[in-house]
ZADO-358180 format. One record per residue (C-alpha): x negated, y negated, z; residue number from 1; residue in three letters. Coordinates in steps of 0.05 Angstrom, whole numbers. Each point is the difference from the previous one (the first is absolute). Layout:
<recs>
@east=X; north=Y; up=Z; pos=NUM; code=ALA .
...
</recs>
This chain:
<recs>
@east=-231; north=-866; up=344; pos=1; code=UNK .
@east=-45; north=20; up=-65; pos=2; code=UNK .
@east=34; north=-5; up=-67; pos=3; code=UNK .
@east=20; north=66; up=-32; pos=4; code=UNK .
@east=-50; north=21; up=-55; pos=5; code=UNK .
@east=36; north=17; up=-62; pos=6; code=UNK .
@east=-23; north=68; up=-32; pos=7; code=UNK .
@east=-31; north=-6; up=-70; pos=8; code=UNK .
@east=50; north=19; up=-52; pos=9; code=UNK .
@east=-19; north=50; up=-54; pos=10; code=UNK .
@east=-3; north=-21; up=-71; pos=11; code=UNK .
@east=54; north=34; up=-31; pos=12; code=UNK .
@east=-20; north=58; up=-49; pos=13; code=UNK .
@east=44; north=21; up=-53; pos=14; code=UNK .
@east=3; north=71; up=-37; pos=15; code=UNK .
@east=36; north=-1; up=-63; pos=16; code=UNK .
@east=26; north=53; up=-46; pos=17; code=UNK .
@east=-22; north=8; up=-68; pos=18; code=UNK .
@east=45; north=-3; up=-59; pos=19; code=UNK .
@east=12; north=65; up=-33; pos=20; code=UNK .
@east=-40; north=-21; up=-63; pos=21; code=UNK .
@east=-59; north=-18; up=45; pos=22; code=UNK .
@east=2; north=64; up=35; pos=23; code=UNK .
@east=-2; north=38; up=-67; pos=24; code=UNK .
@east=-62; north=-46; up=-16; pos=25; code=UNK .
@east=-31; north=22; up=66; pos=26; code=UNK .
@east=13; north=71; up=-14; pos=27; code=UNK .
@east=-27; north=-4; up=-71; pos=28; code=UNK .
@east=-62; north=-40; up=16; pos=29; code=UNK .
@east=-18; north=24; up=71; pos=30; code=UNK .
@east=32; north=65; up=27; pos=31; code=UNK .
@east=-1; north=42; up=-69; pos=32; code=UNK .
@east=-71; north=-21; up=-15; pos=33; code=UNK .
@east=-23; north=18; up=74; pos=34; code=UNK .
@east=29; north=68; up=-5; pos=35; code=UNK .
@east=-32; north=10; up=-70; pos=36; code=UNK .
@east=-71; north=-18; up=13; pos=37; code=UNK .
@east=3; north=49; up=64; pos=38; code=UNK .
@east=26; north=1; up=68; pos=39; code=UNK .
@east=-54; north=32; up=28; pos=40; code=UNK .
@east=-57; north=-9; up=-47; pos=41; code=UNK .
@east=-10; north=-34; up=-63; pos=42; code=UNK .
@east=18; north=36; up=-67; pos=43; code=UNK .
@east=-61; north=-10; up=-47; pos=44; code=UNK .
@east=42; north=-8; up=-67; pos=45; code=UNK .
@east=52; north=-47; up=28; pos=46; code=UNK .
@east=-52; north=-44; up=34; pos=47; code=UNK .
@east=-36; north=1; up=-65; pos=48; code=UNK .
@east=59; north=-21; up=-40; pos=49; code=UNK .
@east=21; north=-56; up=49; pos=50; code=UNK .
@east=-66; north=-29; up=17; pos=51; code=UNK .
@east=-17; north=-16; up=-74; pos=52; code=UNK .
@east=52; north=-50; up=-15; pos=53; code=UNK .
@east=-3; north=-30; up=69; pos=54; code=UNK .
@east=57; north=30; up=36; pos=55; code=UNK .
@east=20; north=-18; up=70; pos=56; code=UNK .
@east=-4; north=-70; up=-18; pos=57; code=UNK .
@east=79; north=1; up=-20; pos=58; code=UNK .
@east=13; north=30; up=69; pos=59; code=UNK .
@east=-33; north=-54; up=38; pos=60; code=UNK .
@east=31; north=-56; up=-43; pos=61; code=UNK .
@east=70; north=31; up=11; pos=62; code=UNK .
@east=-12; north=-3; up=74; pos=63; code=UNK .
@east=-21; north=-73; up=-3; pos=64; code=UNK .
@east=54; north=-15; up=-42; pos=65; code=UNK .
@east=52; north=30; up=48; pos=66; code=UNK .
@east=-28; north=-37; up=57; pos=67; code=UNK .
@east=8; north=-64; up=-38; pos=68; code=UNK .
@east=69; north=15; up=-32; pos=69; code=UNK .
@east=28; north=19; up=71; pos=70; code=UNK .
@east=-41; north=-51; up=38; pos=71; code=UNK .
@east=-14; north=51; up=52; pos=72; code=UNK .
@east=-51; north=52; up=24; pos=73; code=UNK .
@east=46; north=53; up=23; pos=74; code=UNK .
@east=37; north=36; up=-54; pos=75; code=UNK .
@east=46; north=59; up=4; pos=76; code=UNK .
@east=-4; north=53; up=-52; pos=77; code=UNK .
@east=-7; north=74; up=-12; pos=78; code=UNK .
@east=-63; north=35; up=3; pos=79; code=UNK .
@east=4; north=51; up=-38; pos=80; code=UNK .
@east=67; north=19; up=26; pos=81; code=UNK .
@east=5; north=-22; up=67; pos=82; code=UNK .
@east=22; north=-70; up=32; pos=83; code=UNK .
@east=-68; north=-34; up=7; pos=84; code=UNK .
@east=-21; north=-68; up=27; pos=85; code=UNK .
@east=-56; north=-32; up=-45; pos=86; code=UNK .
@east=-38; north=-44; up=47; pos=87; code=UNK .
@east=-50; north=-52; up=-31; pos=88; code=UNK .
@east=-12; north=-44; up=58; pos=89; code=UNK .
@east=-68; north=10; up=43; pos=90; code=UNK .
@east=41; north=-9; up=58; pos=91; code=UNK .
@east=39; north=57; up=-12; pos=92; code=UNK .
@east=-58; north=43; up=-22; pos=93; code=UNK .
@east=-27; north=-12; up=75; pos=94; code=UNK .
@east=64; north=14; up=29; pos=95; code=UNK .
@east=18; north=64; up=-33; pos=96; code=UNK .
@east=-70; north=30; up=8; pos=97; code=UNK .
@east=-2; north=-20; up=76; pos=98; code=UNK .
@east=68; north=27; up=15; pos=99; code=UNK .
@east=18; north=67; up=27; pos=100; code=UNK .
@east=68; north=0; up=-33; pos=101; code=UNK .
@east=-22; north=26; up=-64; pos=102; code=UNK .
@east=-42; north=58; up=-24; pos=103; code=UNK .
@east=-42; north=19; up=-60; pos=104; code=UNK .
@east=40; north=61; up=-20; pos=105; code=UNK .
@east=52; north=-24; up=-52; pos=106; code=UNK .
@east=33; north=60; up=-37; pos=107; code=UNK .
@east=-40; north=-10; up=-70; pos=108; code=UNK .
@east=-69; north=-5; up=37; pos=109; code=UNK .
@east=16; north=58; up=48; pos=110; code=UNK .
@east=25; north=41; up=-57; pos=111; code=UNK .
@east=-65; north=-10; up=-44; pos=112; code=UNK .
@east=-47; north=8; up=57; pos=113; code=UNK .
@east=30; north=56; up=33; pos=114; code=UNK .
@east=-9; north=42; up=-60; pos=115; code=UNK .
@east=-73; north=13; up=24; pos=116; code=UNK .
@east=-7; north=-31; up=68; pos=117; code=UNK .
@east=69; north=14; up=33; pos=118; code=UNK .
@east=-19; north=-26; up=68; pos=119; code=UNK .
@east=-46; north=-53; up=-16; pos=120; code=UNK .
@east=-6; north=-64; up=48; pos=121; code=UNK .
@east=13; north=-45; up=-60; pos=122; code=UNK .
@east=74; north=33; up=-9; pos=123; code=UNK .
@east=17; north=5; up=73; pos=124; code=UNK .
@east=40; north=-37; up=52; pos=125; code=UNK .
@east=24; north=-2; up=75; pos=126; code=UNK .
@east=-36; north=50; up=46; pos=127; code=UNK .
@east=-33; north=38; up=-55; pos=128; code=UNK .
@east=-35; north=-67; up=-29; pos=129; code=UNK .
@east=-24; north=-13; up=70; pos=130; code=UNK .
@east=-31; north=66; up=5; pos=131; code=UNK .
@east=-30; north=6; up=-65; pos=132; code=UNK .
@east=-28; north=-74; up=8; pos=133; code=UNK .
@east=-28; north=18; up=63; pos=134; code=UNK .
@east=-37; north=58; up=-29; pos=135; code=UNK .
@east=-22; north=-38; up=-60; pos=136; code=UNK .
@east=-28; north=-56; up=38; pos=137; code=UNK .
@east=-41; north=45; up=41; pos=138; code=UNK .
@east=-25; north=45; up=-61; pos=139; code=UNK .
@east=-13; north=-63; up=-46; pos=140; code=UNK .
@east=-30; north=-38; up=60; pos=141; code=UNK .
@east=45; north=-55; up=-21; pos=142; code=UNK .
@east=-20; north=-48; up=54; pos=143; code=UNK .
@east=-73; north=-4; up=-16; pos=144; code=UNK .
@east=-31; north=-41; up=-58; pos=145; code=UNK .
@east=-48; north=57; up=-7; pos=146; code=UNK .
@east=22; north=66; up=2; pos=147; code=UNK .
@east=-34; north=49; up=52; pos=148; code=UNK .
@east=-29; north=38; up=-56; pos=149; code=UNK .
@east=-23; north=-58; up=-40; pos=150; code=UNK .
@east=-74; north=19; up=-7; pos=151; code=UNK .
@east=20; north=72; up=-24; pos=152; code=UNK .
@east=50; north=-31; up=-47; pos=153; code=UNK .
@east=-51; north=-48; up=-26; pos=154; code=UNK .
@east=-47; north=53; up=-17; pos=155; code=UNK .
@east=56; north=37; up=-41; pos=156; code=UNK .
@east=11; north=-61; up=-41; pos=157; code=UNK .
@east=-72; north=-14; up=-14; pos=158; code=UNK .
@east=-15; north=70; up=-22; pos=159; code=UNK .
@east=62; north=-1; up=-45; pos=160; code=UNK .
@east=-16; north=-66; up=-31; pos=161; code=UNK .
@east=-77; north=22; up=-13; pos=162; code=UNK .
@east=29; north=57; up=-38; pos=163; code=UNK .
@east=26; north=-45; up=-52; pos=164; code=UNK .
@east=-48; north=-5; up=-63; pos=165; code=UNK .
@east=-46; north=-61; up=-11; pos=166; code=UNK .
@east=1; north=-45; up=-62; pos=167; code=UNK .
@east=-48; north=41; up=-39; pos=168; code=UNK .
@east=43; north=61; up=5; pos=169; code=UNK .
@east=-18; north=54; up=-46; pos=170; code=UNK .
@east=-43; north=-45; up=-36; pos=171; code=UNK .
@east=55; north=-50; up=-19; pos=172; code=UNK .
@east=-15; north=-76; up=3; pos=173; code=UNK .
@east=62; north=-7; up=48; pos=174; code=UNK .
@east=47; north=42; up=33; pos=175; code=UNK .
@east=75; north=-15; up=17; pos=176; code=UNK .
@east=41; north=20; up=59; pos=177; code=UNK .
@east=73; north=18; up=-21; pos=178; code=UNK .
@east=59; north=18; up=40; pos=179; code=UNK .
@east=-14; north=73; up=3; pos=180; code=UNK .
@east=-63; north=-19; up=36; pos=181; code=UNK .
@east=33; north=-43; up=52; pos=182; code=UNK .
@east=54; north=56; up=8; pos=183; code=UNK .
@east=-56; north=51; up=12; pos=184; code=UNK .
@east=-39; north=-44; up=47; pos=185; code=UNK .
@east=67; north=-18; up=44; pos=186; code=UNK .
@east=11; north=76; up=0; pos=187; code=UNK .
@east=-65; north=21; up=27; pos=188; code=UNK .
@east=-4; north=-54; up=50; pos=189; code=UNK .
@east=69; north=9; up=27; pos=190; code=UNK .
@east=-7; north=73; up=7; pos=191; code=UNK .
@east=-64; north=-5; up=41; pos=192; code=UNK .
@east=31; north=-55; up=45; pos=193; code=UNK .
@east=60; north=46; up=12; pos=194; code=UNK .
@east=-37; north=71; up=-1; pos=195; code=UNK .
@east=-69; north=-22; up=24; pos=196; code=UNK .
@east=-68; north=-12; up=-38; pos=197; code=UNK .
@east=-15; north=49; up=-53; pos=198; code=UNK .
@east=68; north=31; up=3; pos=199; code=UNK .
@east=39; north=-5; up=-65; pos=200; code=UNK .
@east=66; north=37; up=-25; pos=201; code=UNK .
@east=13; north=2; up=-73; pos=202; code=UNK .
@east=64; north=39; up=18; pos=203; code=UNK .
@east=28; north=-49; up=44; pos=204; code=UNK .
@east=-14; north=-57; up=-56; pos=205; code=UNK .
@east=32; north=39; up=-51; pos=206; code=UNK .
@east=68; north=13; up=43; pos=207; code=UNK .
@east=0; north=-70; up=26; pos=208; code=UNK .
@east=5; north=-25; up=-77; pos=209; code=UNK .
@east=53; north=46; up=-12; pos=210; code=UNK .
@east=38; north=-18; up=57; pos=211; code=UNK .
@east=-9; north=-77; up=-15; pos=212; code=UNK .
@east=24; north=10; up=-73; pos=213; code=UNK .
@east=66; north=36; up=22; pos=214; code=UNK .
@east=11; north=-50; up=52; pos=215; code=UNK .
@east=4; north=-53; up=-49; pos=216; code=UNK .
@east=65; north=32; up=-31; pos=217; code=UNK .
@east=22; north=13; up=74; pos=218; code=UNK .
@east=-16; north=75; up=-4; pos=219; code=UNK .
@east=-40; north=46; up=42; pos=220; code=UNK .
@east=-48; north=52; up=-32; pos=221; code=UNK .
@east=12; north=58; up=45; pos=222; code=UNK .
@east=-62; north=39; up=-18; pos=223; code=UNK .
@east=-46; north=-60; up=6; pos=224; code=UNK .
@east=35; north=-19; up=65; pos=225; code=UNK .
@east=-9; north=68; up=32; pos=226; code=UNK .
@east=-77; north=1; up=-23; pos=227; code=UNK .
@east=-15; north=-70; up=18; pos=228; code=UNK .
@east=23; north=9; up=73; pos=229; code=UNK .
@east=-26; north=68; up=5; pos=230; code=UNK .
@east=-72; north=-21; up=-14; pos=231; code=UNK .
@east=9; north=-61; up=50; pos=232; code=UNK .
@east=25; north=48; up=52; pos=233; code=UNK .
@east=-63; north=43; up=-18; pos=234; code=UNK .
@east=-48; north=-62; up=11; pos=235; code=UNK .
@east=38; north=-24; up=61; pos=236; code=UNK .
@east=-15; north=65; up=32; pos=237; code=UNK .
@east=-66; north=10; up=-16; pos=238; code=UNK .
@east=-28; north=-70; up=22; pos=239; code=UNK .
@east=-21; north=-12; up=67; pos=240; code=UNK .
@east=21; north=-58; up=38; pos=241; code=UNK .
@east=-46; north=-59; up=0; pos=242; code=UNK .
@east=-30; north=19; up=-72; pos=243; code=UNK .
@east=-12; north=-71; up=-24; pos=244; code=UNK .
@east=58; north=2; up=-55; pos=245; code=UNK .
@east=73; north=-14; up=3; pos=246; code=UNK .
@east=11; north=75; up=0; pos=247; code=UNK .
@east=-38; north=-2; up=66; pos=248; code=UNK .
@east=35; north=-58; up=28; pos=249; code=UNK .
@east=66; north=36; up=-10; pos=250; code=UNK .
@east=-23; north=66; up=32; pos=251; code=UNK .
@east=-19; north=-46; up=65; pos=252; code=UNK .
@east=67; north=-35; up=-4; pos=253; code=UNK .
@east=36; north=67; up=-5; pos=254; code=UNK .
@east=-33; north=19; up=65; pos=255; code=UNK .
@east=20; north=-58; up=38; pos=256; code=UNK .
@east=68; north=-4; up=39; pos=257; code=UNK .
@east=57; north=-19; up=-42; pos=258; code=UNK .
@east=-38; north=2; up=-67; pos=259; code=UNK .
@east=36; north=68; up=-10; pos=260; code=UNK .
@east=70; north=-35; up=-7; pos=261; code=UNK .
@east=35; north=42; up=-48; pos=262; code=UNK .
@east=19; north=-65; up=-37; pos=263; code=UNK .
@east=-69; north=-22; up=-15; pos=264; code=UNK .
@east=-15; north=60; up=-48; pos=265; code=UNK .
@east=-74; north=-10; up=-4; pos=266; code=UNK .
@east=-10; north=32; up=-70; pos=267; code=UNK .
@east=45; north=-52; up=-33; pos=268; code=UNK .
@east=-37; north=-60; up=29; pos=269; code=UNK .
@east=-64; north=35; up=-30; pos=270; code=UNK .
@east=35; north=9; up=-64; pos=271; code=UNK .
@east=15; north=-70; up=-4; pos=272; code=UNK .
@east=-75; north=-19; up=17; pos=273; code=UNK .
@east=-24; north=42; up=-61; pos=274; code=UNK .
@east=49; north=-43; up=-48; pos=275; code=UNK .
@east=-13; north=-68; up=23; pos=276; code=UNK .
@east=-73; north=2; up=12; pos=277; code=UNK .
@east=-14; north=30; up=-69; pos=278; code=UNK .
@east=49; north=-50; up=-34; pos=279; code=UNK .
@east=-23; north=-60; up=40; pos=280; code=UNK .
@east=-75; north=13; up=-14; pos=281; code=UNK .
@east=8; north=20; up=-76; pos=282; code=UNK .
@east=50; north=-61; up=-11; pos=283; code=UNK .
@east=-20; north=-56; up=42; pos=284; code=UNK .
@east=-79; north=9; up=-11; pos=285; code=UNK .
@east=6; north=3; up=-76; pos=286; code=UNK .
@east=49; north=-59; up=-4; pos=287; code=UNK .
@east=-43; north=-46; up=48; pos=288; code=UNK .
@east=-62; north=16; up=-43; pos=289; code=UNK .
@east=41; north=-19; up=-62; pos=290; code=UNK .
@east=19; north=-67; up=29; pos=291; code=UNK .
@east=-70; north=-9; up=34; pos=292; code=UNK .
@east=-32; north=17; up=-76; pos=293; code=UNK .
@east=49; north=-55; up=-32; pos=294; code=UNK .
@east=-28; north=-56; up=50; pos=295; code=UNK .
@east=-79; north=1; up=-5; pos=296; code=UNK .
@east=-10; north=-52; up=49; pos=297; code=UNK .
@east=37; north=43; up=52; pos=298; code=UNK .
@east=-38; north=61; up=-20; pos=299; code=UNK .
@east=-68; north=-34; up=9; pos=300; code=UNK .
@east=23; north=-27; up=68; pos=301; code=UNK .
@east=21; north=70; up=28; pos=302; code=UNK .
@east=-60; north=35; up=-25; pos=303; code=UNK .
@east=-46; north=-55; up=34; pos=304; code=UNK .
@east=47; north=13; up=63; pos=305; code=UNK .
@east=-10; north=70; up=-4; pos=306; code=UNK .
@east=-73; north=-5; up=-15; pos=307; code=UNK .
@east=-13; north=-41; up=65; pos=308; code=UNK .
@east=20; north=54; up=38; pos=309; code=UNK .
@east=-55; north=45; up=-22; pos=310; code=UNK .
@east=21; north=67; up=18; pos=311; code=UNK .
@east=71; north=12; up=3; pos=312; code=UNK .
@east=23; north=30; up=65; pos=313; code=UNK .
@east=70; north=7; up=27; pos=314; code=UNK .
@east=-10; north=-56; up=52; pos=315; code=UNK .
@east=-27; north=-47; up=-53; pos=316; code=UNK .
@east=60; north=3; up=-44; pos=317; code=UNK .
@east=38; north=-48; up=47; pos=318; code=UNK .
@east=-47; north=-59; up=-27; pos=319; code=UNK .
@east=32; north=5; up=-68; pos=320; code=UNK .
@east=54; north=-48; up=6; pos=321; code=UNK .
@east=-1; north=-21; up=-73; pos=322; code=UNK .
@east=2; north=70; up=-22; pos=323; code=UNK .
@east=60; north=14; up=45; pos=324; code=UNK .
@east=32; north=-65; up=-28; pos=325; code=UNK .
@east=-8; north=31; up=-72; pos=326; code=UNK .
@east=34; north=65; up=23; pos=327; code=UNK .
@east=52; north=-34; up=32; pos=328; code=UNK .
@east=16; north=-46; up=-64; pos=329; code=UNK .
@east=5; north=59; up=-41; pos=330; code=UNK .
@east=52; north=27; up=49; pos=331; code=UNK .
@east=36; north=-65; up=-6; pos=332; code=UNK .
@east=2; north=1; up=-69; pos=333; code=UNK .
@east=15; north=72; up=-12; pos=334; code=UNK .
@east=29; north=22; up=70; pos=335; code=UNK .
@east=6; north=78; up=11; pos=336; code=UNK .
@east=71; north=-5; up=11; pos=337; code=UNK .
@east=29; north=-58; up=-29; pos=338; code=UNK .
@east=67; north=5; up=29; pos=339; code=UNK .
@east=13; north=12; up=74; pos=340; code=UNK .
@east=66; north=30; up=7; pos=341; code=UNK .
@east=31; north=10; up=69; pos=342; code=UNK .
@east=62; north=34; up=29; pos=343; code=UNK .
@east=44; north=-35; up=56; pos=344; code=UNK .
@east=2; north=50; up=54; pos=345; code=UNK .
@east=55; north=-36; up=32; pos=346; code=UNK .
@east=44; north=-60; up=-10; pos=347; code=UNK .
@east=-35; north=-68; up=21; pos=348; code=UNK .
@east=-11; north=-75; up=-19; pos=349; code=UNK .
@east=-61; north=-12; up=-39; pos=350; code=UNK .
@east=-31; north=-62; up=22; pos=351; code=UNK .
@east=64; north=-7; up=40; pos=352; code=UNK .
@east=38; north=-19; up=-54; pos=353; code=UNK .
@east=5; north=50; up=-58; pos=354; code=UNK .
@east=48; north=60; up=15; pos=355; code=UNK .
@east=-27; north=71; up=-20; pos=356; code=UNK .
@east=37; north=62; up=10; pos=357; code=UNK .
@east=-33; north=66; up=23; pos=358; code=UNK .
@east=-22; north=38; up=-65; pos=359; code=UNK .
@east=-11; north=-64; up=-42; pos=360; code=UNK .
@east=-64; north=-13; up=-31; pos=361; code=UNK .
@east=-48; north=-58; up=2; pos=362; code=UNK .
@east=-47; north=-12; up=-61; pos=363; code=UNK .
@east=-65; north=-38; up=14; pos=364; code=UNK .
@east=-35; north=-12; up=-65; pos=365; code=UNK .
@east=-69; north=-4; up=16; pos=366; code=UNK .
@east=-22; north=-5; up=-73; pos=367; code=UNK .
@east=40; north=-64; up=-10; pos=368; code=UNK .
@east=-17; north=-29; up=68; pos=369; code=UNK .
@east=-71; north=4; up=-21; pos=370; code=UNK .
@east=3; north=-28; up=-65; pos=371; code=UNK .
@east=49; north=-61; up=23; pos=372; code=UNK .
@east=-31; north=-66; up=-18; pos=373; code=UNK .
@east=43; north=-28; up=60; pos=374; code=UNK .
@east=-42; north=36; up=47; pos=375; code=UNK .
@east=-69; north=14; up=-34; pos=376; code=UNK .
@east=-1; north=-62; up=-40; pos=377; code=UNK .
@east=-51; north=4; up=-60; pos=378; code=UNK .
@east=-31; north=62; up=30; pos=379; code=UNK .
@east=64; north=42; up=-12; pos=380; code=UNK .
@east=-17; north=31; up=-69; pos=381; code=UNK .
@east=-74; north=-4; up=11; pos=382; code=UNK .
@east=-57; north=39; up=35; pos=383; code=UNK .
@east=-18; north=-47; up=56; pos=384; code=UNK .
@east=-46; north=30; up=50; pos=385; code=UNK .
@east=-25; north=-68; up=23; pos=386; code=UNK .
@east=70; north=-20; up=14; pos=387; code=UNK .
@east=15; north=61; up=36; pos=388; code=UNK .
@east=-61; north=-16; up=47; pos=389; code=UNK .
@east=33; north=-65; up=20; pos=390; code=UNK .
@east=38; north=-6; up=62; pos=391; code=UNK .
@east=63; north=-28; up=-29; pos=392; code=UNK .
@east=10; north=55; up=-51; pos=393; code=UNK .
@east=69; north=32; up=6; pos=394; code=UNK .
@east=16; north=68; up=33; pos=395; code=UNK .
@east=1; north=60; up=-47; pos=396; code=UNK .
@east=37; north=65; up=5; pos=397; code=UNK .
@east=-38; north=50; up=-41; pos=398; code=UNK .
@east=-5; north=48; up=63; pos=399; code=UNK .
@east=68; north=-25; up=25; pos=400; code=UNK .
@east=-6; north=-37; up=68; pos=401; code=UNK .
@east=16; north=12; up=74; pos=402; code=UNK .
@east=34; north=62; up=28; pos=403; code=UNK .
@east=2; north=34; up=-67; pos=404; code=UNK .
@east=-67; north=-22; up=-29; pos=405; code=UNK .
@east=-46; north=56; up=-31; pos=406; code=UNK .
@east=-27; north=40; up=60; pos=407; code=UNK .
@east=-59; north=12; up=-49; pos=408; code=UNK .
@east=-16; north=-70; up=-13; pos=409; code=UNK .
@east=-71; north=-8; up=35; pos=410; code=UNK .
@east=-25; north=72; up=-27; pos=411; code=UNK .
@east=27; north=-17; up=-72; pos=412; code=UNK .
@east=-34; north=-67; up=3; pos=413; code=UNK .
@east=-64; north=23; up=26; pos=414; code=UNK .
@east=-4; north=57; up=-56; pos=415; code=UNK .
@east=23; north=-52; up=-51; pos=416; code=UNK .
@east=-57; north=-50; up=24; pos=417; code=UNK .
@east=-54; north=60; up=6; pos=418; code=UNK .
@east=14; north=30; up=-70; pos=419; code=UNK .
@east=1; north=-71; up=-39; pos=420; code=UNK .
@east=-61; north=-22; up=40; pos=421; code=UNK .
@east=-36; north=63; up=-14; pos=422; code=UNK .
@east=14; north=-6; up=-75; pos=423; code=UNK .
@east=-17; north=-77; up=-1; pos=424; code=UNK .
@east=-66; north=14; up=31; pos=425; code=UNK .
@east=-19; north=50; up=-57; pos=426; code=UNK .
@east=32; north=-30; up=-59; pos=427; code=UNK .
@east=22; north=-65; up=-35; pos=428; code=UNK .
@east=69; north=11; up=-35; pos=429; code=UNK .
@east=30; north=-24; up=-67; pos=430; code=UNK .
@east=74; north=9; up=-15; pos=431; code=UNK .
@east=7; north=34; up=-64; pos=432; code=UNK .
@east=78; north=6; up=1; pos=433; code=UNK .
@east=57; north=-12; up=4; pos=434; code=UNK .
@east=-22; north=-76; up=0; pos=435; code=UNK .
@east=20; north=-42; up=57; pos=436; code=UNK .
@east=19; north=-76; up=-5; pos=437; code=UNK .
@east=-34; north=-36; up=59; pos=438; code=UNK .
@east=47; north=-55; up=-6; pos=439; code=UNK .
@east=63; north=46; up=8; pos=440; code=UNK .
@east=-9; north=66; up=32; pos=441; code=UNK .
@east=52; north=48; up=-35; pos=442; code=UNK .
@east=60; north=28; up=45; pos=443; code=UNK .
@east=-16; north=70; up=-25; pos=444; code=UNK .
@east=-71; north=27; up=-20; pos=445; code=UNK .
@east=-10; north=67; up=-36; pos=446; code=UNK .
@east=-52; north=30; up=48; pos=447; code=UNK .
@east=4; north=63; up=-38; pos=448; code=UNK .
@east=-36; north=-35; up=-59; pos=449; code=UNK .
@east=-54; north=-31; up=43; pos=450; code=UNK .
@east=-74; north=0; up=-29; pos=451; code=UNK .
@east=-54; north=-31; up=41; pos=452; code=UNK .
@east=-70; north=-4; up=-23; pos=453; code=UNK .
@east=-51; north=4; up=49; pos=454; code=UNK .
@east=-70; north=-31; up=-8; pos=455; code=UNK .
</recs>
């Protein structure tokens, strides 16, 4: 008779409750600043005032201190008003994001985003999430590295980057790109990706800006909401299925069996695309260029990599591995969503040991994880595209991961690479401000004050 094989025993996982004093410190240094800076989009005046003295460092130091003080990677706290498990262990990040026992629709996030995209995928759960996820994956072509309309999208990017003035603009010896330039660039590209080449809607941009400002205060601008979705409905009705844009893909999906499920609410999906594409292009193109300009050897290498391609085409963008590593490093250092908040949809044992009840929250602090020296070593607070290309580089969560990862990740990555590559093929950049210390990338960066000299 064969001897019985003992099953491996799990290492015990503790989850400790913070003291009242430490809970107050978390509220003061983490919860309150998060809300004040903007739940939906960064507030200009607050970011300026907090980025100047290097704010963000104190919050990171607090989390490190609490981990050491309690000798624990799992801490119970209130965030902001609900019982929440703060998970700092990489294994728990993986377990949470791979599990179907939680959803990305906690009360605060849903309250804020529902003010302008009430039925968006990112605040959905259950059967509604599955229906909306299916629609988004089909319309955004999520399974392919290159979108079905990548060539048309590449033309849009090149035409819009070509519109930017050169170094000798108006006879000046040098011209600077600032935040308003990147906002305009992101808006024009994103609108044509959604509506079609050459189609721009200033009204949609105006109403979306009003909705986002109101949503930061958990309010809805009723007039802007009605006008915004009125324009989307009109464009959706007027766009023929098969038109090379996301609006055309949406029309195609609406004509397919099952795509008209009432829970999908196509205009709200499109409304979120307008917001996230414009925000991603303006924010991540400008900040990536700021980091590249701060590292001259990196900029030289990327410009050579882009130059070797000759004519930039959608297919050739896949060869720009070093540029993609630079974009990913910017996203790691300044993740678009620093905190991934999840709601337990049912009672379950996380990693088979930590008991969570339905309705409780799980907080995965991606911003802290991405800067943790225990995980990223000396690269934690540095811009390290060379390290990011290595096989042993740790997993990152700037687009979340697994079943609830960003459905538009391939498209956003393509557009970021296309835009940055197009700009670097024309210009060399020098960062005029705010300055960045290459030896320690700040936790917060005031992109609203960004100035890049082009040569």
